[in-house]
N, C-alpha and C positions, 0 to 999 in steps of 0.2 A: 505241252503246258496244260495243267489241270488234272493230269493223271497222278502227279506226285504232289503231296501236300507241302513238301519242303522247297520246291522250285517255284519261285515267285518272279514278278517282273524285275528284270535286270539280271536274271540267271539263265537267260536263253542259251548262252554258250555252253552250259553244262549238258544240254540236250545233244550236243555233238560229240561229247567225250564221256563214254561210259565209265572209264577209270576215274576221272575226276569226280563224276557224279557219285560213284560208290564211296570214294575216300572222303569227300567233303560233306555229303548229305546223308548217304544211306547208313553209314556207321553210327550216326547219331539219331537215326529215325526210329520212332516208337514202333512202327510197323515191322522194321527189320529186326528189332529186339524181340518182338512178339513171335515172329517167324522162327528166329534162332532158338527161342525157348521151346517152341513146339517141336522143332527139329531135334532138340535134346531129349524131350519127353518121349518121342517115338523110338528112341534107342538106336539112332543111326550111328554106325561105327565112326564117322567123321565129325560127329557133333561136338565131342570134347576138343578136337583140333580147332574147329571153327571158333569155339568159345575162347580158347587160349589165344588164338591169333587176334580176335577182336579185343580182348582185354589188353594185350600188349600194344596194340595200335592206339587204343584210348590213352594208355599210360604215356606212350611216347608223344602223342599229340599234346597232352597236358604239359609234359616236360618241355616240348618245343615252344609252346605258348609262353611258359614261364621264362625260358631263355630269351625269347624275343622281347618280353617286357623288361627283363633285366638289361638287355643290350640297349633298349630304347632309353632306359633310365641312365645308363652309363654314357650313352651318347649325349644326352642333355647335360650330364655332369661335366663331360669333357668340354662341351661347348661353353658351359658356364665358366669353367676354370680358364679356358682360353680367353673369353671375354674379360674376366676378372684380371687375368695376367696382363692383358694388353693395356688395360687402364692403369694398373699399378706400375707397370714398367715405363709408361709415357708421362706420368704426372710427377711434378715436383712441388705441388701445392699440398701442404699438410692437411688442410681442411678437406680437400677433395679426396685424398687417400683415405682418411678416416671415414668420410661419408660412404665411400665405395665399400670399405672393409666391413663396416657395421651393417650396412644395407645388405651385403652378401650373406652375412650370418643370419639375419632375421627375415629375409625375403623368401616367399614360397618358392620362387624360381631358383633360390640359392639353397642354403642349408636348412632353412625353415624353422630356426629357433624363435621363440617368442620374444626374448630380450637379450641384449648384449651390452655389457659395460666394459669400457676400456680404461685401464689404469696405465700411466706412463711413469717411467723413472725420472725423478728430478735429482740429477747428480749434484747440483749446487747445494741442495738441502738434504741430500742423502735420504730421500723418501720415495716410496711408491704411492702416487696420488691419483685419485679419480679424475678423469679428464672429460669423458663424454659417454653418454648412454643413449640407447635407442630402443624403443619398444613401447607397448601399451602398459598402463598401470592397472586396468581393470578389464573385465570381459566386454563391457559395452564399447569402450574405446577400441578394443581389439576387433570387434565385429565391424565397426565403422571403417577401420583401416583396411581390413581384409576385403570388404566390399568395394572400397575405393580402388584398391590394386586390381581386383578382378575386373572391374568395369573399364579401367584404363588400359589394361593389357600392355604395360610398359616393360621394356627390357631393363637389364640390370643398370646399365650406364644412365639411362633416362631416370630410373628410380633414384639412383644416387644423386643425380643433378637436382632433381625435384626436392629431395631431402635437404640437400645443402642450401638451396636457395630459399625454401619456404619453411623448413621445419627444424633446421639445425639449432637456432637460438631457442626455439620453443622447447625442443627436447632437453637442451642444457638446463633451462629453467625448471622444467618438469622434474628432472632427476637431481636438482641442486641439493636437496636434503641428503640424498644417498651419496653423491659424489663428494660432498664436503666431509663426510665421516669416513670415507674410504681413503685413509691416509696412514701408511705404515712405515716405520723406519726401515731402511734397507738392512740394518744390522740386527733386526729382530728375527733371527733365523728360526725361532720356534713357532713363528706365526705361519698359518697355513698358506697365506698368500705369498709370503716370502719363500716358503718351501716349494710351492708350485713354480715361482719365478726362477728359482735356482735349478729346477729340474729341466729336463729336455723334452718331456712328453706331456700330453694333456693328462689332467688328474680329475677323475670323476668322483665327486663327493656325494654320497648317498646317506640318507638319515642324518641330515646335517644338524638337527636339533639335539642329537645324541652322539654325534661324532666326537671322538676324544681330541682331535686336533682342531676342531672348529669352535671358536669362542661363541657363547650364547649371543653376544652383541652382534657378531657378524651374521649369524643365522637369522636373527630377528630383523636385522637391517635389510637383508636380501629377501626375507619373507618366503623362502622356498626350501623344500626339504632336500632337493637334488639339484646340483648345478655342476657345471663343467669349468675347470680352470685351464686355460691355454696360455702357456708362456710364449713370449715373443723374443726370439734371439736372433742376432745378426752378427756373424763372425765372433761368436762367443761373448758378445756384448748384450747385456740385459736391456731390452728396449721397453718392455712393459708386459701387461697381463690382460687377457680378455676373460671375463666371466660371462658365460652363456647359460641360459636356463629356459625351461618351458613353464613359466609362472602362470600362464593362462590355461593352456590345454593339459598340462601335466603329463605330456607324452614321455615315454621312457627314452633316454638317450642311449642308443645302441653302440656297440663296439665299432660298427661301420661308420656311424656318425663321428665318433672320436677319430677314426683313421682319416676320414675326409677332411675334418677340421685341422688335423695335425699337418696334413699336406698344405692346407691353405695358409697356415701361420707363417711359413717360411717367406713367401713373397711379400706378405703384409709387413712383417718386421723389417725386411730390407727396404720396402718403399717408405715406411715411416722414418727410418734412419736417414734415408737419402733426402726426403722432404725436409727433415729437421736441419740437416747439414746445409741444405740449400737456403733455408730461412736464415741461418746463422751467417752463411756466406753473403747473402744480400745485405744483412745488417752491418757486417764488417765493411762491405763495399760501400755502403752509404756513408759510413763513418770516414772511410778513406777519402771518398769523393768530397765530403764536407770539409775534411782537414785540408785537402788539396785546394779547394776553392778559397778557404781562409788564407792558406799560404800564398796563393796567387794574389788575393786582395792585399795582403801585407806587403808583398813584393811591389805591387803597383803603388801602394801608399808610400813605400820607401823611396821609389823612383820619383814619385810626384813631390815628396818632401825635399828630396835632393835638388830637383829643378827649382822648387820654390825658394829653397835656401840660397841657391845660386842667383836667382832673380833678386832676392832680398839684398844679398851682398853687393850686387852690381848697382842696384838703384840707390842703396845707402851710400856707396862710395861716390857715385856721380853727384848725388844730392849734396853731400858734404863738400865735395870739391867745388861745386858751384856756389854753395851758400856763403862761403867766406868772402870771395870777391864781390858777390852780389850785396852782401851787408855793407861792405866798404863803399860801393857805388851809391847804395841807398843813403848811407850816413852822410857822405859828402854832399849828395844832392839835397837832402833835407837841411843840412847846414847852410848851403849856398842859398836855398830858398828863403830861409829866415832872414838873411841879410840883403835880400834882393827887394827893392821897392816895387810896389804894385804897378808903377808907371814904366818899369823897365820892360822893353819888348822881349827880353830873353826869359822873362818869368814863366811865360806859357811853356817854353821848351823845358825849363827846369821842373815845372809841375808835372809835365808829361813823363819825365824820367822818374820822378818820385812815384807816380801812379803805377807805371809799368813795373818798377822795382817791387812795389808792394804786391802786385799781381803775381810776379815770378816767385816771391817768397811764399805766397799761398800755395802755388803749384808744388814748390819744394816741400811744404808741410804735408801735402796730400801724398806725395811720393814716399816720404818718410813714414807716414801713417800706414801706407800700403805695406811697406817693409815690416812694420811692427805687427800688422794684421796676420802675418804668416804664423805667428806664435802667440795665440790668445792666452791670457792668464785669467782664469775665472775664479770667482768666490761668491759668497752670498751677500747681497746688497739690498737696501731699501729702495724700491723703485720710485716712490714719491720723492725722496730726497735727490735721486739721480735726475729726475725731470725738473725739479725746482732749480737745481744747480745749473742745468743746461739753459734754462730760461734766464736765469740771473746773468750768466756769462754773455747772453745776447741782448741784454736789456738796452744798452746804449744804441745798438743798431736798430732795434725795434722802435725806440723813441725817435731816432733820426729819420726813419721811414714813415712814421706816423702809423705804425701797425700795432695791433693789440693781440696779445697771446693769453688766452684764458685757460686756467688750469685749477681744478679743485681736487686736492689729495683724497685718495680713497682709503678709508679706515679698515683695519683688520686684514690687511693684505699680507700674505707670506713673502719672505725675501726671495729675490730672483737670483739664480746661479748664472752669473754673467761676467764678462770682462768689462769692468766699469769704464775703463778708458775708451775702449772701442764703442760701446753702446752710447756713451756720452757724446762722442764725436759724431755718431750716426744721427742722434737726436738733433744736435746743433745743425748738421748738414741738411737734414730734412726741413727744419724750420727756415733756414736761410734760403733754401731752394724755393720755398713758398713765397718769400718776400723779395727775391732777387729781381731787381729792375721794376718793382711795383711799390706803390704806397697805399696806405689805408687798408691793408689786408687785416681781416679778422680770423685769427687762427684759434682753434679750440683743441685742447689735449684732454683726452679722457683715458681713465684706467679702469679696467675690470679684470677680475681673476677668480681662480679657485685654487684648490690644493695642488693642481697639476701644472697650471700655467697662468701667466699674467699677460693681458693684451693691452698694448699702448697704441691709441689711435690718434693721429694728427690730421685734423680735417680743416679745409678751407673751402667754405661754401661759395665764396665770391669768385673763385678762380675757374675759368673754363679751359679745359685741355682736350685736344683731339687725341685720337688713338695713336696717330703718327708721333705727336709731341710726347705722348706718354711713353712710347717705345724708345724714343730718342733720349729720354731722361735716364733710362736704365742701360744705355749703350755707352761704353767709354768713348770720350772725345767725339761724340756725334754732334755736339754743339760747338761749331767751329768759330763762332764770332766771339766767344769768351773762353779762352783756354782754362781759366781758373775753375770753371764749372764742368770741365770736360770729363773729370774723373770722379767727382764727389759721389753721385748717386750709385754708380757702378761699384765704387769702392765700398760704400755702405753695404750693398748686397753681398760682396765678397767677404767682408768682415763678419757679417751676421751668418752667412752660410757656414763659415768655419766653426761657428759655435752651435750650429744646428738650429739657428733661429730664423724662421721664415719672415720675409718682408713682402707684404702684399700691397700693391698700389692699385687703386680703383678710381676711375674717372667715369661716373655714371652719365647717361645721356642728359639728365636734367641739370647737370652742371656740378662744379665742385670737384675736389680731388681729396682722397683720403689715403694716408699711409698707415698700415697696421703692422705692428711688430709683436710677435708672440714669444714671450720670454719664459724659459723653463724655471721650475722651482725645485727640481731634483737633479742630482748628479746622474749622468748616464751610467747604467750598469756595465761593467766590463764584459766584453764578448769573449 
């Protein structure tokens, strides 16, 4: 160490191998070249041989270094293509495939082009249309992007994922003006883009502003003199076209670049077609699933309607069978009651028969109303008049109980789309339920609404109801002491539900009870 100017720290192993020291250090040493020159000047007979051997060694050394650099580049390219192929083969997401493909074209670790523009064929409109682009628009943006990539040192897949998550929408917006104008009919066979699409190999366009096949509008739109057109084909089907250029660096596109990109286009075209087919398959699957769900709902509705129709026929048949003898019994009892003096001890029994008969007639009316509720018939009606009619029908009972029902019609209300018979029954039932067994009740009915719905509220601030009593009101036959009230409230909810009308019953802690019915003002849209 120290005797040779070319052996430095870390080269100690060369001191033990004279052959390696001569080949690696001495042949390039300035002292050796000076000695060899002096050797030739002295006229030694072996001087020419030494010079020839030295020159040949240097030439081969340079050639080997060039081959090593070439192999290193090819190794990186093979690794890149392997990584690219793995992503393209495994992905069925179109956005991911396009992000990987365009990132591979523009990334320094890939093909290193400055800009890539993808056009896809739209078979439904018979056009080749701009779909996505990636790359900088000016040198300042390019420098920023390149510095960011160099500092992060990400692989291809990470670069593509970062582009898809953070930059895909921004790139689309940035190149919106170019993509909107890149639309060519597929039958325009004289257009350079369609010519390239119909071809099977990349087409390099040079001197684009004076090229006979390039329109001035296309050259001006791309803004570059040289660009590469790469058709994307899959099983003889035209998938699209990629336009690649070096709009920032203006580096020459070599034949080797074209060959590498041509190899790259085959898996990209296949991956795009597969992802597009997968998207269409998912769309059709969603449609089939939606249709299947609707069919199942319709089948369940048919079964439910059949059951309801059967229940309606049974209840109607039973009610009509009971009504006739019941009316005869009630008629005879009322006739006997009229001719029976008040002092007659049998009068109490006859009055009991009349009362119970009237009660049973009420139950039969509710059963028949339930049968009718299975098939609501709706139309547009004035809610003010519906409420006023319901109050007028109950006026005698309200007076008999000493109850007051206050209602002020609301002006400028739209008409409600309802079954007037069922809604009127529900209003009467709710009011009667409020005064049943009580006297002196003050009931207030209010109406409010807009273009979409009308709310009818029946409020009794004097009545106190617990939560258990409130639940029992809406449960069929939960009130066992009076069978006539056992079905009314539950029947109201059933009737209104079948019309899509919500019934809300509230009994706040401070007292009172409020029934709210929300009536629609429009017909339902057919599904």
